[in-house]
C-alpha positions as CSV (number, residue, x, y, z in Angstrom):
1,M,-13.2,3.3,-24.9
2,T,-12.1,6.7,-25.8
3,A,-8.5,7.8,-26.2
4,P,-8.2,9.8,-22.9
5,T,-9.6,6.8,-21.0
6,N,-7.2,4.4,-22.7
7,L,-4.3,6.8,-21.9
8,T,-5.5,7.1,-18.3
9,L,-5.8,3.3,-17.9
10,A,-2.4,2.9,-19.5
11,L,-0.8,5.4,-17.2
12,L,-2.5,3.9,-14.2
13,L,-1.2,0.5,-15.1
14,A,2.3,1.8,-15.7
15,L,2.2,3.5,-12.3
16,V,1.1,0.3,-10.6
17,L,3.8,-1.8,-12.3
18,A,6.4,0.9,-11.6
19,T,5.7,0.8,-7.8
20,A,5.1,-2.9,-7.5
21,H,8.6,-3.6,-6.1
22,H,7.6,-1.6,-3.0
23,L,5.1,-4.4,-2.2
24,D,7.8,-6.9,-1.7
25,G,9.2,-7.7,1.7
26,P,12.8,-7.4,2.7
27,T,15.1,-9.1,0.3
28,D,17.7,-11.7,1.2
29,H,20.2,-9.1,0.4
30,S,18.9,-6.6,3.1
31,A,18.7,-9.3,5.6
32,E,22.3,-10.5,4.8
33,W,23.5,-6.8,5.0
34,A,22.0,-6.4,8.5
35,S,23.6,-9.7,9.8
36,A,26.9,-8.7,8.2
37,Q,26.8,-5.3,9.9
38,A,26.0,-7.0,13.2
39,L,28.9,-9.4,12.7
40,L,31.2,-6.5,11.9
41,A,30.2,-4.6,15.1
42,A,30.7,-7.8,17.3
43,Q,34.2,-8.3,15.7
44,Q,35.1,-4.7,16.4
45,Q,33.9,-4.9,19.9
46,A,35.9,-8.0,20.5
47,Q,39.1,-6.2,19.2
48,A,38.5,-3.3,21.5
49,D,37.9,-5.7,24.4
50,A,41.2,-7.5,23.6
51,R,43.1,-4.2,23.4
52,R,41.6,-3.1,26.7
53,D,42.6,-6.4,28.4
54,A,46.1,-6.2,27.0
55,A,46.5,-2.6,28.2
56,A,45.1,-3.6,31.6
57,A,47.5,-6.6,31.9
58,A,50.4,-4.3,31.0
59,L,49.4,-1.7,33.5
60,C,49.1,-4.3,36.3
61,R,52.5,-5.8,35.4
62,H,54.1,-2.4,35.3
63,S,52.6,-1.4,38.7
64,H,52.8,-4.7,40.6
65,G,55.3,-6.9,38.9
66,E,54.0,-10.3,38.0
67,A,50.2,-9.8,38.4
68,D,46.8,-10.9,37.0
69,H,43.9,-8.6,36.4
70,A,40.1,-8.7,36.6
71,W,37.3,-6.3,36.2
72,T,34.6,-5.4,38.8
73,P,31.0,-5.4,37.8
74,A,31.2,-1.6,37.8
75,G,34.1,-1.8,35.2
76,Q,37.0,-0.9,37.5
77,L,40.3,-2.7,37.0
78,V,41.6,-4.8,39.8
79,C,45.2,-6.0,39.9
80,Q,46.0,-9.3,41.7
81,P,49.8,-9.5,42.4
82,K,51.2,-13.0,42.6
83,R,52.1,-12.3,46.2
84,G,49.8,-10.0,48.1
85,R,46.2,-8.9,47.9
86,A,44.1,-7.4,45.2
87,V,44.6,-3.8,44.5
88,L,42.1,-1.5,42.8
89,A,44.1,0.1,39.9
90,R,44.3,3.8,39.6
91,V,44.0,5.0,36.0
92,Q,44.8,8.6,35.1
93,P,42.6,9.9,32.3
């Protein structure tokens, strides 16, 4: 073989070896990272839901005294006073 052919083959082999890591599938680290991000998002959503429920309970207690609260399927707050009927809460933006 001639020197240019040897050099070309050596460069081709080096290129293949340099890009071989792209042939690997997702690593355990990347799968772990994705599940950690999903867990973090779920924790943040749970915290936001807890804050929302605490604010709703405070609003119902302030407006109706001793009262429970619930959410309609449409996401509206309903206050249920201890004595009386349920009242759709009015929230000012």
